[in-house]
LUMSE-894154 format. One record per residue (C-alpha): x, y, z. Coordinates in steps of 0.05 Angstrom, whole numbers, padded with zeros to 5 digits, always signed. Example, Ala and Ser with C-alpha at 12.3 -4.5 7.8 and 13.67 -1.06 7.14 Angstrom:
2
+00246-00090+00156
+00273-00021+00143
END
This chain:
437
+00822+00147+01127
+00750+00107+01116
+00735+00155+01075
+00800+00152+01033
+00790+00076+01033
+00715+00087+01000
+00744+00130+00955
+00801+00092+00929
+00750+00028+00930
+00701+00074+00889
+00758+00101+00838
+00778+00020+00830
+00712+00006+00801
+00707+00061+00756
+00771+00062+00727
+00780+00001+00698
+00811-00031+00638
+00756-00023+00587
+00752+00052+00615
+00822+00064+00600
+00818+00027+00534
+00753+00073+00520
+00791+00138+00531
+00851+00113+00491
+00810+00094+00428
+00778+00158+00439
+00839+00207+00438
+00861+00173+00381
+00800+00171+00342
+00788+00248+00351
+00858+00260+00335
+00846+00226+00266
+00789+00261+00251
+00818+00326+00277
+00881+00308+00231
+00837+00291+00172
+00788+00351+00185
+00851+00400+00189
+00882+00382+00124
+00804+00388+00089
+00805+00458+00111
+00881+00478+00091
+00857+00445+00026
+00795+00485+00023
+00835+00552+00042
+00885+00532-00016
+00826+00533-00065
+00802+00595-00046
+00870+00629-00067
+00857+00611-00142
+00799+00606-00184
+00784+00573-00245
+00760+00611-00306
+00733+00598-00373
+00740+00670-00418
+00693+00648-00474
+00694+00725-00498
+00768+00733-00509
+00764+00814-00509
+00796+00868-00481
+00738+00872-00428
+00749+00797-00412
+00826+00810-00402
+00822+00871-00357
+00765+00825-00317
+00824+00774-00307
+00876+00827-00285
+00822+00851-00239
+00810+00776-00202
+00885+00780-00204
+00893+00845-00168
+00845+00818-00119
+00891+00766-00095
+00872+00711-00140
+00909+00660-00179
+00875+00657-00244
+00872+00576-00279
+00852+00588-00341
+00812+00535-00380
+00812+00522-00449
+00757+00564-00485
+00751+00515-00542
+00752+00450-00502
+00690+00413-00516
+00693+00394-00444
+00642+00434-00399
+00682+00485-00362
+00671+00457-00290
+00686+00396-00311
+00751+00419-00330
+00761+00452-00269
+00760+00389-00241
+00823+00378-00268
+00853+00440-00215
+00818+00404-00157
+00754+00459-00163
+00683+00439-00169
+00668+00522-00181
+00690+00560-00239
+00676+00631-00266
+00649+00636-00345
+00653+00693-00389
+00608+00689-00433
+00608+00719-00509
+00587+00785-00512
+00612+00806-00448
+00651+00859-00477
+00596+00889-00517
+00557+00895-00467
+00603+00932-00423
+00609+00985-00484
+00536+00990-00489
+00542+01006-00431
+00493+00942-00400
+00507+00897-00344
+00559+00846-00372
+00534+00770-00355
+00582+00731-00317
+00567+00659-00295
+00588+00625-00223
+00580+00550-00246
+00584+00489-00189
+00581+00419-00188
+00549+00375-00140
+00586+00313-00116
+00553+00300-00047
+00519+00339+00008
+00570+00331+00062
+00597+00397+00094
+00666+00405+00060
+00638+00372-00005
+00615+00444-00034
+00656+00487+00004
+00695+00512-00060
+00666+00589-00058
+00728+00605-00098
+00685+00624-00163
+00634+00663-00119
+00688+00703-00085
+00722+00720-00138
+00664+00751-00179
+00646+00790-00114
+00716+00818-00127
+00704+00833-00199
+00648+00867-00182
+00672+00914-00132
+00732+00927-00176
+00703+00943-00228
+00646+00990-00200
+00699+01030-00163
+00734+01044-00235
+00669+01050-00274
+00638+01106-00215
+00701+01141-00224
+00699+01147-00297
+00630+01160-00295
+00632+01223-00258
+00654+01262-00319
+00621+01223-00375
+00554+01224-00345
+00551+01145-00338
+00483+01117-00315
+00501+01111-00235
+00450+01044-00234
+00505+01007-00283
+00562+01032-00249
+00540+01003-00187
+00522+00943-00211
+00562+00931-00278
+00560+00856-00276
+00500+00808-00280
+00521+00745-00247
+00475+00684-00250
+00492+00615-00223
+00477+00547-00253
+00498+00478-00209
+00507+00420-00244
+00497+00348-00221
+00482+00275-00255
+00500+00314-00322
+00448+00357-00313
+00449+00433-00300
+00400+00476-00267
+00405+00559-00257
+00404+00558-00182
+00464+00573-00141
+00505+00503-00113
+00499+00539-00043
+00425+00536-00037
+00419+00464-00071
+00477+00445-00022
+00438+00472+00044
+00371+00437+00029
+00415+00371+00004
+00449+00374+00080
+00384+00378+00117
+00372+00311+00086
+00432+00282+00094
+00437+00303+00162
+00373+00274+00187
+00384+00199+00156
+00451+00186+00191
+00428+00220+00254
+00372+00183+00261
+00407+00117+00239
+00463+00141+00296
+00408+00150+00348
+00368+00086+00331
+00439+00049+00344
+00457+00080+00406
+00384+00070+00441
+00383-00005+00416
+00457-00024+00441
+00441+00005+00502
+00373-00025+00514
+00392-00096+00492
+00464-00104+00523
+00436-00070+00594
+00376-00115+00595
+00407-00187+00581
+00458-00164+00626
+00415-00146+00686
+00381-00222+00675
+00442-00253+00674
+00462-00211+00732
+00399-00226+00773
+00394-00294+00750
+00322-00285+00715
+00352-00307+00642
+00362-00380+00666
+00285-00375+00687
+00263-00348+00618
+00303-00394+00586
+00286-00454+00618
+00214-00437+00604
+00171-00483+00553
+00181-00426+00501
+00231-00429+00441
+00294-00396+00455
+00298-00372+00381
+00224-00337+00410
+00253-00313+00459
+00312-00280+00419
+00271-00252+00370
+00234-00217+00425
+00282-00184+00458
+00310-00158+00382
+00230-00130+00369
+00225-00110+00438
+00290-00065+00431
+00275-00045+00358
+00214-00018+00376
+00232+00023+00435
+00298+00059+00404
+00249+00070+00346
+00204+00105+00387
+00263+00144+00422
+00295+00162+00364
+00232+00195+00330
+00213+00230+00396
+00288+00257+00396
+00285+00270+00322
+00218+00308+00335
+00257+00359+00376
+00316+00363+00339
+00281+00383+00277
+00239+00434+00319
+00308+00463+00352
+00342+00460+00278
+00281+00494+00243
+00290+00551+00290
+00356+00558+00281
+00353+00557+00208
+00293+00598+00202
+00321+00656+00164
+00349+00601+00109
+00276+00567+00115
+00237+00572+00045
+00176+00553+00069
+00154+00621+00075
+00164+00636+00002
+00125+00583-00040
+00146+00609-00095
+00223+00602-00079
+00211+00535-00056
+00179+00514-00116
+00241+00528-00151
+00289+00499-00109
+00250+00432-00119
+00241+00439-00193
+00325+00453-00190
+00335+00396-00153
+00277+00344-00185
+00316+00368-00245
+00390+00354-00225
+00357+00281-00195
+00376+00306-00131
+00302+00289-00102
+00283+00216-00075
+00239+00168-00125
+00197+00113-00084
+00237+00065-00115
+00306+00101-00078
+00264+00108-00020
+00245+00033-00011
+00316+00013-00024
+00341+00054+00030
+00290+00037+00075
+00318-00039+00063
+00386-00012+00083
+00361+00019+00152
+00328-00047+00167
+00381-00090+00152
+00424-00037+00199
+00378-00046+00255
+00376-00119+00249
+00451-00119+00258
+00460-00068+00312
+00402-00115+00344
+00442-00178+00340
+00515-00159+00357
+00478-00115+00423
+00449-00184+00437
+00522-00221+00430
+00561-00168+00465
+00500-00172+00523
+00512-00251+00531
+00584-00228+00532
+00573-00180+00596
+00571-00203+00668
+00532-00148+00696
+00498-00086+00681
+00574-00041+00701
+00616-00093+00654
+00561-00087+00595
+00584-00002+00595
+00660-00026+00578
+00624-00068+00517
+00579-00017+00489
+00644+00029+00475
+00665-00010+00413
+00601-00013+00381
+00585+00065+00390
+00663+00083+00363
+00640+00034+00300
+00577+00079+00291
+00608+00149+00312
+00668+00148+00275
+00639+00139+00200
+00579+00186+00219
+00634+00240+00231
+00674+00230+00171
+00611+00230+00121
+00588+00283+00161
+00640+00328+00143
+00673+00300+00081
+00654+00257+00015
+00689+00182+00036
+00712+00189-00041
+00755+00238-00037
+00804+00200+00022
+00866+00156+00013
+00839+00088-00011
+00864+00053+00058
+00819+00093+00104
+00762+00080+00051
+00764+00010+00058
+00775+00010+00137
+00712+00058+00141
+00671+00006+00087
+00689-00049+00132
+00646-00017+00183
+00573-00039+00163
+00543+00028+00190
+00584+00069+00142
+00541+00040+00083
+00477+00063+00118
+00503+00137+00121
+00528+00140+00050
+00460+00109+00021
+00419+00166+00006
+00481+00207-00028
+00505+00138-00065
+00426+00141-00089
+00414+00207-00111
+00491+00221-00143
+00490+00152-00185
+00536+00105-00147
+00486+00047-00148
+00541+00005-00154
+00572+00024-00085
+00513+00017-00058
+00490-00047-00076
+00558-00069-00060
+00542-00045+00016
+00478-00078+00014
+00507-00140-00003
+00561-00131+00057
+00505-00116+00103
+00472-00185+00091
+00526-00220+00101
+00542-00192+00159
+00472-00196+00189
+00470-00272+00168
+00539-00284+00211
+00517-00243+00274
+00441-00277+00269
+00478-00346+00267
+00526-00331+00318
+00473-00298+00369
+00427-00363+00357
+00479-00402+00372
+00493-00364+00436
+00419-00365+00457
+00411-00442+00443
+00475-00458+00490
+00474-00464+00562
+00543-00434+00560
+00504-00364+00556
+00485-00368+00623
+00565-00368+00648
+00605-00337+00591
+00634-00271+00606
+00685-00223+00568
+00741-00215+00634
+00792-00159+00635
+00814-00166+00706
+00870-00207+00711
+00845-00217+00788
+00781-00244+00764
+00808-00291+00724
+00858-00319+00780
+00803-00318+00824
+00760-00359+00776
+00814-00412+00758
+00825-00424+00838
+00750-00439+00844
END
């Protein structure tokens, strides 16, 4: 019986209202994320069933190529070859970010026994996982090569056709456009390089938010429960100095921890993605760098400065909010329940921006996400690189206003003696006991 009573006691202390709420919120959040990702996956699968094609050749050979693509199971969306708008821009009207372009001279090249040109054109709008997942044009091009090669090999047995041409009858080139510029490079390569950049910056922010929050809230809650906070704030030192020192110490400690974590993670990711790494091929690496520079996807010194300003605002907001939450905690154990809301606020937009572009989501979801200050930091690099300057500066202004409000509240709390007694109570039993006292 003693063991059972001890077990009940420990369960009561562990399974609190904060814990239950955190679990419920987690289930709801991950359910919503799963639904969002599921709908995105369905959308990608639908795109793979069709392909946008611009037939600029208008020959019998190009018509036969379209038939071959259809026989491979693709629904062909014909783009207007006379339209002044680039084919890849026309494809966006059909929810495609890539298209096939059959250039003029396609049929003539096949008649002369030369590899016929075929272009896979893609448009980059972001570096998230699903933003560049329209591989319908590449898949259709591969299917067309396979079907045409099989047909030519059968014909070549009697006509003495060049076997090299029969095996590779199409010369496929890949172009990628972004920010109004076009470069002859695969969209998959650009997205892979961009994702490495877009992955690390949000990851650094998320880790720093996590560390800073835990350090601040736990430190203040521990000082309150040990009664050392009263001694510290009673010392002949300005309370603003105490607040600033705590925020700076937590910020530096979280920065150091994040640096160590990211060095390890970078080494891990480098080893895991070694096969896709271009560092061993100087020419290929330079080619990718030149293409990203041409497309405007390489950050300038000014953009790095703006990104640094937003990161700085984000850390200050995190520190100010964690100081407020720490002041509301009664002890270290109760502080863990207060950490959860801030973690969810940091995690939700991080997961969303990792998988998709926020601009592709419903307006109501966009508003909710942009109310979270961390969202603007996660999307900062993409907004700067893809020309969404207005969205970036609006996020910067919103963070500045929010920082002023949270700092004002933190200063008011630490300037008042209520910090020694104020707590955020969830237990009705504790409230009743407090009233009786």
